[in-house]
PDB file with one MODEL, atoms N, CA, C and O in Angstrom:
MODEL        1
ATOM      1  N   MET A   1     -11.173   2.770  -8.012  1.00  0.00           N
ATOM      2  CA  MET A   1      -9.894   2.599  -7.351  1.00  0.00           C
ATOM      3  C   MET A   1      -8.864   3.429  -8.103  1.00  0.00           C
ATOM      4  O   MET A   1      -8.772   3.372  -9.330  1.00  0.00           O
ATOM      5  N   GLU A   2      -8.124   4.170  -7.376  1.00  0.00           N
ATOM      6  CA  GLU A   2      -7.097   5.013  -7.981  1.00  0.00           C
ATOM      7  C   GLU A   2      -5.750   4.650  -7.385  1.00  0.00           C
ATOM      8  O   GLU A   2      -5.595   4.565  -6.167  1.00  0.00           O
ATOM      9  N   HIS A   3      -4.779   4.437  -8.263  1.00  0.00           N
ATOM     10  CA  HIS A   3      -3.443   4.104  -7.782  1.00  0.00           C
ATOM     11  C   HIS A   3      -2.439   4.462  -8.855  1.00  0.00           C
ATOM     12  O   HIS A   3      -2.436   3.851  -9.924  1.00  0.00           O
ATOM     13  N   GLY A   4      -1.598   5.428  -8.599  1.00  0.00           N
ATOM     14  CA  GLY A   4      -0.497   5.744  -9.488  1.00  0.00           C
ATOM     15  C   GLY A   4      -0.904   6.317 -10.825  1.00  0.00           C
ATOM     16  O   GLY A   4      -2.058   6.682 -11.051  1.00  0.00           O
ATOM     17  N   ASP A   5       0.087   6.385 -11.711  1.00  0.00           N
ATOM     18  CA  ASP A   5      -0.093   7.005 -13.010  1.00  0.00           C
ATOM     19  C   ASP A   5      -0.263   6.004 -14.150  1.00  0.00           C
ATOM     20  O   ASP A   5      -0.544   6.405 -15.279  1.00  0.00           O
ATOM     21  N   GLY A   6      -0.101   4.731 -13.882  1.00  0.00           N
ATOM     22  CA  GLY A   6      -0.121   3.744 -14.947  1.00  0.00           C
ATOM     23  C   GLY A   6      -1.525   3.355 -15.365  1.00  0.00           C
ATOM     24  O   GLY A   6      -2.514   3.752 -14.750  1.00  0.00           O
ATOM     25  N   HIS A   7      -1.584   2.567 -16.426  1.00  0.00           N
ATOM     26  CA  HIS A   7      -2.857   2.079 -16.950  1.00  0.00           C
ATOM     27  C   HIS A   7      -3.239   0.746 -16.333  1.00  0.00           C
ATOM     28  O   HIS A   7      -4.404   0.350 -16.368  1.00  0.00           O
ATOM     29  N   THR A   8      -2.259   0.056 -15.770  1.00  0.00           N
ATOM     30  CA  THR A   8      -2.478  -1.278 -15.234  1.00  0.00           C
ATOM     31  C   THR A   8      -1.999  -1.344 -13.799  1.00  0.00           C
ATOM     32  O   THR A   8      -0.936  -0.819 -13.466  1.00  0.00           O
ATOM     33  N   ILE A   9      -2.788  -1.994 -12.944  1.00  0.00           N
ATOM     34  CA  ILE A   9      -2.326  -2.292 -11.597  1.00  0.00           C
ATOM     35  C   ILE A   9      -2.466  -3.786 -11.369  1.00  0.00           C
ATOM     36  O   ILE A   9      -3.317  -4.443 -11.970  1.00  0.00           O
ATOM     37  N   THR A  10      -1.628  -4.310 -10.501  1.00  0.00           N
ATOM     38  CA  THR A  10      -1.682  -5.714 -10.132  1.00  0.00           C
ATOM     39  C   THR A  10      -1.792  -5.789  -8.618  1.00  0.00           C
ATOM     40  O   THR A  10      -1.008  -5.174  -7.895  1.00  0.00           O
ATOM     41  N   VAL A  11      -2.775  -6.550  -8.146  1.00  0.00           N
ATOM     42  CA  VAL A  11      -2.964  -6.753  -6.710  1.00  0.00           C
ATOM     43  C   VAL A  11      -2.703  -8.221  -6.415  1.00  0.00           C
ATOM     44  O   VAL A  11      -3.273  -9.105  -7.056  1.00  0.00           O
ATOM     45  N   VAL A  12      -1.827  -8.476  -5.429  1.00  0.00           N
ATOM     46  CA  VAL A  12      -1.472  -9.845  -5.059  1.00  0.00           C
ATOM     47  C   VAL A  12      -1.662 -10.003  -3.557  1.00  0.00           C
ATOM     48  O   VAL A  12      -1.267  -9.137  -2.776  1.00  0.00           O
ATOM     49  N   TRP A  13      -2.269 -11.116  -3.162  1.00  0.00           N
ATOM     50  CA  TRP A  13      -2.428 -11.477  -1.755  1.00  0.00           C
ATOM     51  C   TRP A  13      -1.600 -12.726  -1.511  1.00  0.00           C
ATOM     52  O   TRP A  13      -1.646 -13.658  -2.314  1.00  0.00           O
ATOM     53  N   ALA A  14      -0.845 -12.765  -0.422  1.00  0.00           N
ATOM     54  CA  ALA A  14      -0.085 -13.951  -0.046  1.00  0.00           C
ATOM     55  C   ALA A  14      -0.446 -14.310   1.389  1.00  0.00           C
ATOM     56  O   ALA A  14      -0.268 -13.502   2.301  1.00  0.00           O
ATOM     57  N   LEU A  15      -0.951 -15.518   1.585  1.00  0.00           N
ATOM     58  CA  LEU A  15      -1.388 -15.973   2.890  1.00  0.00           C
ATOM     59  C   LEU A  15      -0.316 -16.857   3.503  1.00  0.00           C
ATOM     60  O   LEU A  15       0.157 -17.798   2.865  1.00  0.00           O
ATOM     61  N   ALA A  16       0.067 -16.562   4.729  1.00  0.00           N
ATOM     62  CA  ALA A  16       1.007 -17.384   5.487  1.00  0.00           C
ATOM     63  C   ALA A  16       0.286 -17.843   6.753  1.00  0.00           C
ATOM     64  O   ALA A  16      -0.901 -17.565   6.927  1.00  0.00           O
ATOM     65  N   ALA A  17       0.994 -18.543   7.629  1.00  0.00           N
ATOM     66  CA  ALA A  17       0.374 -19.104   8.826  1.00  0.00           C
ATOM     67  C   ALA A  17      -0.279 -18.040   9.704  1.00  0.00           C
ATOM     68  O   ALA A  17      -1.376 -18.256  10.220  1.00  0.00           O
ATOM     69  N   GLU A  18       0.375 -16.901   9.881  1.00  0.00           N
ATOM     70  CA  GLU A  18      -0.150 -15.882  10.788  1.00  0.00           C
ATOM     71  C   GLU A  18      -0.378 -14.523  10.141  1.00  0.00           C
ATOM     72  O   GLU A  18      -0.865 -13.603  10.798  1.00  0.00           O
ATOM     73  N   THR A  19      -0.035 -14.385   8.873  1.00  0.00           N
ATOM     74  CA  THR A  19      -0.141 -13.077   8.228  1.00  0.00           C
ATOM     75  C   THR A  19      -0.694 -13.194   6.814  1.00  0.00           C
ATOM     76  O   THR A  19      -0.664 -14.259   6.196  1.00  0.00           O
ATOM     77  N   VAL A  20      -1.193 -12.082   6.329  1.00  0.00           N
ATOM     78  CA  VAL A  20      -1.524 -11.934   4.921  1.00  0.00           C
ATOM     79  C   VAL A  20      -0.751 -10.709   4.444  1.00  0.00           C
ATOM     80  O   VAL A  20      -0.733  -9.674   5.111  1.00  0.00           O
ATOM     81  N   THR A  21      -0.118 -10.837   3.291  1.00  0.00           N
ATOM     82  CA  THR A  21       0.612  -9.723   2.698  1.00  0.00           C
ATOM     83  C   THR A  21      -0.116  -9.308   1.426  1.00  0.00           C
ATOM     84  O   THR A  21      -0.420 -10.138   0.569  1.00  0.00           O
ATOM     85  N   ILE A  22      -0.386  -8.033   1.319  1.00  0.00           N
ATOM     86  CA  ILE A  22      -1.102  -7.473   0.172  1.00  0.00           C
ATOM     87  C   ILE A  22      -0.132  -6.557  -0.553  1.00  0.00           C
ATOM     88  O   ILE A  22       0.478  -5.683   0.063  1.00  0.00           O
ATOM     89  N   SER A  23       0.015  -6.753  -1.866  1.00  0.00           N
ATOM     90  CA  SER A  23       0.909  -5.925  -2.675  1.00  0.00           C
ATOM     91  C   SER A  23       0.130  -5.325  -3.833  1.00  0.00           C
ATOM     92  O   SER A  23      -0.658  -6.010  -4.484  1.00  0.00           O
ATOM     93  N   VAL A  24       0.355  -4.044  -4.085  1.00  0.00           N
ATOM     94  CA  VAL A  24      -0.257  -3.358  -5.223  1.00  0.00           C
ATOM     95  C   VAL A  24       0.879  -2.771  -6.049  1.00  0.00           C
ATOM     96  O   VAL A  24       1.686  -1.988  -5.548  1.00  0.00           O
ATOM     97  N   THR A  25       0.931  -3.159  -7.322  1.00  0.00           N
ATOM     98  CA  THR A  25       1.984  -2.700  -8.220  1.00  0.00           C
ATOM     99  C   THR A  25       1.363  -1.935  -9.373  1.00  0.00           C
ATOM    100  O   THR A  25       0.372  -2.374  -9.956  1.00  0.00           O
ATOM    101  N   ASP A  26       1.949  -0.786  -9.704  1.00  0.00           N
ATOM    102  CA  ASP A  26       1.508  -0.063 -10.895  1.00  0.00           C
ATOM    103  C   ASP A  26       2.692   0.136 -11.824  1.00  0.00           C
ATOM    104  O   ASP A  26       3.845  -0.049 -11.435  1.00  0.00           O
ATOM    105  N   GLU A  27       2.392   0.512 -13.039  1.00  0.00           N
ATOM    106  CA  GLU A  27       3.423   0.684 -14.058  1.00  0.00           C
ATOM    107  C   GLU A  27       3.864   2.129 -14.196  1.00  0.00           C
ATOM    108  O   GLU A  27       4.660   2.460 -15.074  1.00  0.00           O
ATOM    109  N   GLY A  28       3.355   2.978 -13.342  1.00  0.00           N
ATOM    110  CA  GLY A  28       3.698   4.400 -13.412  1.00  0.00           C
ATOM    111  C   GLY A  28       5.114   4.668 -12.950  1.00  0.00           C
ATOM    112  O   GLY A  28       5.884   3.748 -12.675  1.00  0.00           O
ATOM    113  N   ASP A  29       5.439   5.940 -12.871  1.00  0.00           N
ATOM    114  CA  ASP A  29       6.774   6.326 -12.425  1.00  0.00           C
ATOM    115  C   ASP A  29       7.039   5.758 -11.049  1.00  0.00           C
ATOM    116  O   ASP A  29       6.174   5.777 -10.173  1.00  0.00           O
ATOM    117  N   TYR A  30       8.245   5.253 -10.871  1.00  0.00           N
ATOM    118  CA  TYR A  30       8.608   4.755  -9.557  1.00  0.00           C
ATOM    119  C   TYR A  30       9.614   5.704  -8.939  1.00  0.00           C
ATOM    120  O   TYR A  30      10.316   6.440  -9.632  1.00  0.00           O
ATOM    121  N   ARG A  31       9.663   5.668  -7.644  1.00  0.00           N
ATOM    122  CA  ARG A  31      10.601   6.492  -6.900  1.00  0.00           C
ATOM    123  C   ARG A  31      11.845   5.677  -6.613  1.00  0.00           C
ATOM    124  O   ARG A  31      11.777   4.455  -6.479  1.00  0.00           O
ATOM    125  N   THR A  32      12.970   6.343  -6.519  1.00  0.00           N
ATOM    126  CA  THR A  32      14.175   5.650  -6.100  1.00  0.00           C
ATOM    127  C   THR A  32      14.280   5.651  -4.581  1.00  0.00           C
ATOM    128  O   THR A  32      14.998   4.829  -4.011  1.00  0.00           O
ATOM    129  N   ASP A  33      13.570   6.567  -3.915  1.00  0.00           N
ATOM    130  CA  ASP A  33      13.539   6.612  -2.461  1.00  0.00           C
ATOM    131  C   ASP A  33      12.222   6.012  -1.988  1.00  0.00           C
ATOM    132  O   ASP A  33      11.225   6.062  -2.708  1.00  0.00           O
ATOM    133  N   PRO A  34      12.207   5.441  -0.777  1.00  0.00           N
ATOM    134  CA  PRO A  34      10.940   4.928  -0.241  1.00  0.00           C
ATOM    135  C   PRO A  34       9.931   6.056  -0.064  1.00  0.00           C
ATOM    136  O   PRO A  34      10.297   7.225   0.048  1.00  0.00           O
ATOM    137  N   LEU A  35       8.665   5.686  -0.042  1.00  0.00           N
ATOM    138  CA  LEU A  35       7.625   6.667   0.225  1.00  0.00           C
ATOM    139  C   LEU A  35       7.800   7.205   1.642  1.00  0.00           C
ATOM    140  O   LEU A  35       8.225   6.464   2.529  1.00  0.00           O
ATOM    141  N   PRO A  36       7.488   8.447   1.867  1.00  0.00           N
ATOM    142  CA  PRO A  36       7.602   8.998   3.218  1.00  0.00           C
ATOM    143  C   PRO A  36       6.506   8.449   4.121  1.00  0.00           C
ATOM    144  O   PRO A  36       5.541   7.847   3.650  1.00  0.00           O
ATOM    145  N   ALA A  37       6.665   8.663   5.411  1.00  0.00           N
ATOM    146  CA  ALA A  37       5.611   8.292   6.357  1.00  0.00           C
ATOM    147  C   ALA A  37       4.344   9.050   5.985  1.00  0.00           C
ATOM    148  O   ALA A  37       4.415  10.145   5.428  1.00  0.00           O
ATOM    149  N   PRO A  38       3.196   8.477   6.290  1.00  0.00           N
ATOM    150  CA  PRO A  38       1.951   9.167   5.943  1.00  0.00           C
ATOM    151  C   PRO A  38       1.905  10.556   6.570  1.00  0.00           C
ATOM    152  O   PRO A  38       2.348  10.739   7.704  1.00  0.00           O
ATOM    153  N   PRO A  39       1.378  11.524   5.848  1.00  0.00           N
ATOM    154  CA  PRO A  39       1.267  12.885   6.374  1.00  0.00           C
ATOM    155  C   PRO A  39       0.132  12.983   7.388  1.00  0.00           C
ATOM    156  O   PRO A  39      -0.509  11.987   7.723  1.00  0.00           O
ATOM    157  N   ARG A  40      -0.102  14.184   7.861  1.00  0.00           N
ATOM    158  CA  ARG A  40      -1.249  14.412   8.737  1.00  0.00           C
ATOM    159  C   ARG A  40      -2.531  14.081   7.981  1.00  0.00           C
ATOM    160  O   ARG A  40      -2.565  14.158   6.753  1.00  0.00           O
ATOM    161  N   PRO A  41      -3.582  13.714   8.703  1.00  0.00           N
ATOM    162  CA  PRO A  41      -4.841  13.391   8.025  1.00  0.00           C
ATOM    163  C   PRO A  41      -5.337  14.560   7.177  1.00  0.00           C
ATOM    164  O   PRO A  41      -5.199  15.717   7.575  1.00  0.00           O
ATOM    165  N   PRO A  42      -5.910  14.265   6.016  1.00  0.00           N
ATOM    166  CA  PRO A  42      -6.468  15.333   5.183  1.00  0.00           C
ATOM    167  C   PRO A  42      -7.719  15.908   5.839  1.00  0.00           C
ATOM    168  O   PRO A  42      -8.314  15.291   6.722  1.00  0.00           O
ATOM    169  N   SER A  43      -8.097  17.071   5.402  1.00  0.00           N
ATOM    170  CA  SER A  43      -9.322  17.672   5.924  1.00  0.00           C
ATOM    171  C   SER A  43     -10.515  16.849   5.435  1.00  0.00           C
ATOM    172  O   SER A  43     -10.395  16.135   4.440  1.00  0.00           O
ATOM    173  N   PRO A  44     -11.655  16.933   6.106  1.00  0.00           N
ATOM    174  CA  PRO A  44     -12.829  16.162   5.700  1.00  0.00           C
ATOM    175  C   PRO A  44     -13.279  16.441   4.268  1.00  0.00           C
ATOM    176  O   PRO A  44     -13.910  15.587   3.645  1.00  0.00           O
ATOM    177  N   GLU A  45     -12.964  17.621   3.739  1.00  0.00           N
ATOM    178  CA  GLU A  45     -13.390  17.979   2.388  1.00  0.00           C
ATOM    179  C   GLU A  45     -12.509  17.351   1.304  1.00  0.00           C
ATOM    180  O   GLU A  45     -12.935  17.244   0.154  1.00  0.00           O
ATOM    181  N   GLN A  46     -11.298  16.937   1.651  1.00  0.00           N
ATOM    182  CA  GLN A  46     -10.398  16.373   0.649  1.00  0.00           C
ATOM    183  C   GLN A  46     -10.876  14.997   0.210  1.00  0.00           C
ATOM    184  O   GLN A  46     -11.321  14.193   1.029  1.00  0.00           O
ATOM    185  N   GLU A  47     -10.780  14.732  -1.097  1.00  0.00           N
ATOM    186  CA  GLU A  47     -11.219  13.458  -1.645  1.00  0.00           C
ATOM    187  C   GLU A  47     -10.081  12.451  -1.764  1.00  0.00           C
ATOM    188  O   GLU A  47     -10.328  11.283  -2.064  1.00  0.00           O
ATOM    189  N   ARG A  48      -8.852  12.873  -1.537  1.00  0.00           N
ATOM    190  CA  ARG A  48      -7.696  11.999  -1.709  1.00  0.00           C
ATOM    191  C   ARG A  48      -6.798  12.109  -0.477  1.00  0.00           C
ATOM    192  O   ARG A  48      -7.010  12.939   0.407  1.00  0.00           O
ATOM    193  N   GLY A  49      -5.786  11.237  -0.456  1.00  0.00           N
ATOM    194  CA  GLY A  49      -4.754  11.376   0.552  1.00  0.00           C
ATOM    195  C   GLY A  49      -4.923  10.520   1.792  1.00  0.00           C
ATOM    196  O   GLY A  49      -4.276  10.778   2.807  1.00  0.00           O
ATOM    197  N   ARG A  50      -5.779   9.504   1.737  1.00  0.00           N
ATOM    198  CA  ARG A  50      -5.993   8.665   2.909  1.00  0.00           C
ATOM    199  C   ARG A  50      -5.415   7.260   2.784  1.00  0.00           C
ATOM    200  O   ARG A  50      -5.371   6.525   3.770  1.00  0.00           O
ATOM    201  N   GLY A  51      -4.979   6.881   1.613  1.00  0.00           N
ATOM    202  CA  GLY A  51      -4.530   5.504   1.369  1.00  0.00           C
ATOM    203  C   GLY A  51      -3.414   5.038   2.284  1.00  0.00           C
ATOM    204  O   GLY A  51      -3.526   3.981   2.906  1.00  0.00           O
ATOM    205  N   LEU A  52      -2.342   5.804   2.376  1.00  0.00           N
ATOM    206  CA  LEU A  52      -1.233   5.392   3.230  1.00  0.00           C
ATOM    207  C   LEU A  52      -1.581   5.533   4.709  1.00  0.00           C
ATOM    208  O   LEU A  52      -1.054   4.785   5.532  1.00  0.00           O
ATOM    209  N   LEU A  53      -2.447   6.464   5.061  1.00  0.00           N
ATOM    210  CA  LEU A  53      -2.892   6.566   6.448  1.00  0.00           C
ATOM    211  C   LEU A  53      -3.671   5.317   6.862  1.00  0.00           C
ATOM    212  O   LEU A  53      -3.482   4.800   7.962  1.00  0.00           O
ATOM    213  N   ILE A  54      -4.538   4.841   5.987  1.00  0.00           N
ATOM    214  CA  ILE A  54      -5.291   3.616   6.266  1.00  0.00           C
ATOM    215  C   ILE A  54      -4.346   2.428   6.326  1.00  0.00           C
ATOM    216  O   ILE A  54      -4.464   1.582   7.213  1.00  0.00           O
ATOM    217  N   THR A  55      -3.415   2.360   5.393  1.00  0.00           N
ATOM    218  CA  THR A  55      -2.433   1.281   5.388  1.00  0.00           C
ATOM    219  C   THR A  55      -1.644   1.272   6.687  1.00  0.00           C
ATOM    220  O   THR A  55      -1.490   0.220   7.307  1.00  0.00           O
ATOM    221  N   GLU A  56      -1.144   2.419   7.104  1.00  0.00           N
ATOM    222  CA  GLU A  56      -0.373   2.533   8.343  1.00  0.00           C
ATOM    223  C   GLU A  56      -1.196   2.081   9.553  1.00  0.00           C
ATOM    224  O   GLU A  56      -0.665   1.429  10.452  1.00  0.00           O
ATOM    225  N   ALA A  57      -2.473   2.420   9.581  1.00  0.00           N
ATOM    226  CA  ALA A  57      -3.323   2.079  10.724  1.00  0.00           C
ATOM    227  C   ALA A  57      -3.609   0.582  10.807  1.00  0.00           C
ATOM    228  O   ALA A  57      -3.700   0.034  11.905  1.00  0.00           O
ATOM    229  N   LEU A  58      -3.752  -0.086   9.666  1.00  0.00           N
ATOM    230  CA  LEU A  58      -4.148  -1.491   9.654  1.00  0.00           C
ATOM    231  C   LEU A  58      -2.986  -2.478   9.600  1.00  0.00           C
ATOM    232  O   LEU A  58      -3.116  -3.614  10.056  1.00  0.00           O
ATOM    233  N   ALA A  59      -1.870  -2.059   9.053  1.00  0.00           N
ATOM    234  CA  ALA A  59      -0.765  -2.988   8.799  1.00  0.00           C
ATOM    235  C   ALA A  59       0.173  -3.124   9.988  1.00  0.00           C
ATOM    236  O   ALA A  59       0.372  -2.188  10.762  1.00  0.00           O
ATOM    237  N   THR A  60       0.743  -4.321  10.108  1.00  0.00           N
ATOM    238  CA  THR A  60       1.803  -4.557  11.075  1.00  0.00           C
ATOM    239  C   THR A  60       3.069  -3.863  10.599  1.00  0.00           C
ATOM    240  O   THR A  60       3.796  -3.256  11.386  1.00  0.00           O
ATOM    241  N   CYS A  61       3.322  -3.962   9.300  1.00  0.00           N
ATOM    242  CA  CYS A  61       4.422  -3.253   8.660  1.00  0.00           C
ATOM    243  C   CYS A  61       4.056  -3.065   7.191  1.00  0.00           C
ATOM    244  O   CYS A  61       3.209  -3.784   6.661  1.00  0.00           O
ATOM    245  N   TRP A  62       4.692  -2.100   6.537  1.00  0.00           N
ATOM    246  CA  TRP A  62       4.438  -1.851   5.123  1.00  0.00           C
ATOM    247  C   TRP A  62       5.676  -1.193   4.531  1.00  0.00           C
ATOM    248  O   TRP A  62       6.544  -0.708   5.256  1.00  0.00           O
ATOM    249  N   GLY A  63       5.745  -1.183   3.211  1.00  0.00           N
ATOM    250  CA  GLY A  63       6.879  -0.560   2.560  1.00  0.00           C
ATOM    251  C   GLY A  63       6.685  -0.500   1.062  1.00  0.00           C
ATOM    252  O   GLY A  63       5.601  -0.772   0.546  1.00  0.00           O
ATOM    253  N   THR A  64       7.745  -0.142   0.376  1.00  0.00           N
ATOM    254  CA  THR A  64       7.718  -0.034  -1.076  1.00  0.00           C
ATOM    255  C   THR A  64       8.938  -0.723  -1.654  1.00  0.00           C
ATOM    256  O   THR A  64       9.951  -0.902  -0.978  1.00  0.00           O
ATOM    257  N   ARG A  65       8.824  -1.104  -2.911  1.00  0.00           N
ATOM    258  CA  ARG A  65       9.981  -1.645  -3.636  1.00  0.00           C
ATOM    259  C   ARG A  65       9.778  -1.405  -5.127  1.00  0.00           C
ATOM    260  O   ARG A  65       8.650  -1.383  -5.620  1.00  0.00           O
ATOM    261  N   ARG A  66      10.864  -1.229  -5.817  1.00  0.00           N
ATOM    262  CA  ARG A  66      10.826  -1.084  -7.267  1.00  0.00           C
ATOM    263  C   ARG A  66      10.508  -2.433  -7.867  1.00  0.00           C
ATOM    264  O   ARG A  66      11.060  -3.448  -7.444  1.00  0.00           O
ATOM    265  N   SER A  67       9.630  -2.456  -8.843  1.00  0.00           N
ATOM    266  CA  SER A  67       9.224  -3.694  -9.504  1.00  0.00           C
ATOM    267  C   SER A  67       9.273  -3.487 -11.001  1.00  0.00           C
ATOM    268  O   SER A  67       8.338  -2.934 -11.580  1.00  0.00           O
ATOM    269  N   GLY A  68      10.341  -3.921 -11.635  1.00  0.00           N
ATOM    270  CA  GLY A  68      10.471  -3.722 -13.077  1.00  0.00           C
ATOM    271  C   GLY A  68      10.402  -2.248 -13.399  1.00  0.00           C
ATOM    272  O   GLY A  68      11.262  -1.475 -12.978  1.00  0.00           O
ATOM    273  N   ASP A  69       9.372  -1.849 -14.154  1.00  0.00           N
ATOM    274  CA  ASP A  69       9.200  -0.447 -14.526  1.00  0.00           C
ATOM    275  C   ASP A  69       8.185   0.270 -13.641  1.00  0.00           C
ATOM    276  O   ASP A  69       7.679   1.328 -14.016  1.00  0.00           O
ATOM    277  N   GLY A  70       7.884  -0.288 -12.480  1.00  0.00           N
ATOM    278  CA  GLY A  70       6.861   0.321 -11.643  1.00  0.00           C
ATOM    279  C   GLY A  70       7.238   0.323 -10.178  1.00  0.00           C
ATOM    280  O   GLY A  70       8.400   0.145  -9.813  1.00  0.00           O
ATOM    281  N   LEU A  71       6.237   0.527  -9.352  1.00  0.00           N
ATOM    282  CA  LEU A  71       6.409   0.597  -7.912  1.00  0.00           C
ATOM    283  C   LEU A  71       5.401  -0.327  -7.250  1.00  0.00           C
ATOM    284  O   LEU A  71       4.229  -0.357  -7.623  1.00  0.00           O
ATOM    285  N   THR A  72       5.871  -1.078  -6.268  1.00  0.00           N
ATOM    286  CA  THR A  72       4.994  -1.927  -5.466  1.00  0.00           C
ATOM    287  C   THR A  72       4.923  -1.359  -4.069  1.00  0.00           C
ATOM    288  O   THR A  72       5.949  -1.074  -3.450  1.00  0.00           O
ATOM    289  N   VAL A  73       3.712  -1.193  -3.572  1.00  0.00           N
ATOM    290  CA  VAL A  73       3.478  -0.856  -2.174  1.00  0.00           C
ATOM    291  C   VAL A  73       2.889  -2.113  -1.551  1.00  0.00           C
ATOM    292  O   VAL A  73       1.905  -2.656  -2.053  1.00  0.00           O
ATOM    293  N   TRP A  74       3.489  -2.576  -0.457  1.00  0.00           N
ATOM    294  CA  TRP A  74       3.033  -3.802   0.187  1.00  0.00           C
ATOM    295  C   TRP A  74       2.708  -3.529   1.653  1.00  0.00           C
ATOM    296  O   TRP A  74       3.234  -2.594   2.257  1.00  0.00           O
ATOM    297  N   ALA A  75       1.839  -4.355   2.207  1.00  0.00           N
ATOM    298  CA  ALA A  75       1.480  -4.255   3.618  1.00  0.00           C
ATOM    299  C   ALA A  75       1.259  -5.653   4.161  1.00  0.00           C
ATOM    300  O   ALA A  75       0.701  -6.517   3.484  1.00  0.00           O
ATOM    301  N   GLU A  76       1.704  -5.866   5.392  1.00  0.00           N
ATOM    302  CA  GLU A  76       1.524  -7.149   6.068  1.00  0.00           C
ATOM    303  C   GLU A  76       0.577  -6.953   7.249  1.00  0.00           C
ATOM    304  O   GLU A  76       0.739  -6.022   8.038  1.00  0.00           O
ATOM    305  N   VAL A  77      -0.416  -7.844   7.364  1.00  0.00           N
ATOM    306  CA  VAL A  77      -1.410  -7.753   8.419  1.00  0.00           C
ATOM    307  C   VAL A  77      -1.476  -9.105   9.120  1.00  0.00           C
ATOM    308  O   VAL A  77      -1.546 -10.144   8.463  1.00  0.00           O
ATOM    309  N   PHE A  78      -1.453  -9.093  10.469  1.00  0.00           N
ATOM    310  CA  PHE A  78      -1.650 -10.335  11.203  1.00  0.00           C
ATOM    311  C   PHE A  78      -3.063 -10.838  10.976  1.00  0.00           C
ATOM    312  O   PHE A  78      -4.012 -10.055  11.023  1.00  0.00           O
ATOM    313  N   ILE A  79      -3.219 -12.120  10.732  1.00  0.00           N
ATOM    314  CA  ILE A  79      -4.534 -12.685  10.461  1.00  0.00           C
ATOM    315  C   ILE A  79      -5.433 -12.547  11.679  1.00  0.00           C
ATOM    316  O   ILE A  79      -6.629 -12.299  11.527  1.00  0.00           O
ATOM    317  N   SER A  80      -4.897 -12.698  12.878  1.00  0.00           N
ATOM    318  CA  SER A  80      -5.735 -12.571  14.074  1.00  0.00           C
ATOM    319  C   SER A  80      -6.364 -11.176  14.153  1.00  0.00           C
ATOM    320  O   SER A  80      -7.481 -11.026  14.648  1.00  0.00           O
ATOM    321  N   ALA A  81      -5.654 -10.162  13.669  1.00  0.00           N
ATOM    322  CA  ALA A  81      -6.198  -8.806  13.668  1.00  0.00           C
ATOM    323  C   ALA A  81      -7.363  -8.705  12.690  1.00  0.00           C
ATOM    324  O   ALA A  81      -8.297  -7.939  12.923  1.00  0.00           O
ATOM    325  N   VAL A  82      -7.322  -9.467  11.598  1.00  0.00           N
ATOM    326  CA  VAL A  82      -8.375  -9.432  10.596  1.00  0.00           C
ATOM    327  C   VAL A  82      -9.616 -10.170  11.113  1.00  0.00           C
ATOM    328  O   VAL A  82     -10.740  -9.759  10.825  1.00  0.00           O
ATOM    329  N   GLN A  83      -9.427 -11.241  11.862  1.00  0.00           N
ATOM    330  CA  GLN A  83     -10.538 -12.075  12.319  1.00  0.00           C
ATOM    331  C   GLN A  83     -11.284 -11.464  13.492  1.00  0.00           C
ATOM    332  O   GLN A  83     -12.425 -11.850  13.743  1.00  0.00           O
ATOM    333  N   GLU A  84     -10.697 -10.538  14.213  1.00  0.00           N
ATOM    334  CA  GLU A  84     -11.361  -9.972  15.399  1.00  0.00           C
ATOM    335  C   GLU A  84     -12.477  -9.041  15.044  1.00  0.00           C
ATOM    336  O   GLU A  84     -13.127  -8.490  15.933  1.00  0.00           O
TER     337      GLU A  84
ENDMDL
END
């Protein structure tokens, strides 16, 4: 698993009545601006660059927030979408 520039990542799942929210936080450099929308799909030969595309495809909504000295990327998914 690769995420950011830090040595430590934290993954948190929060379950609600109709959704699950997944957050991944790293200690690497954080941006002051939100991450841009996912770019065009990478070519089949590329080994990186699909994470936000997958997140965008599966999530109801997603975003970023500054967390202490790092960055958190979160995504919310309807549970009914997961169970189908």
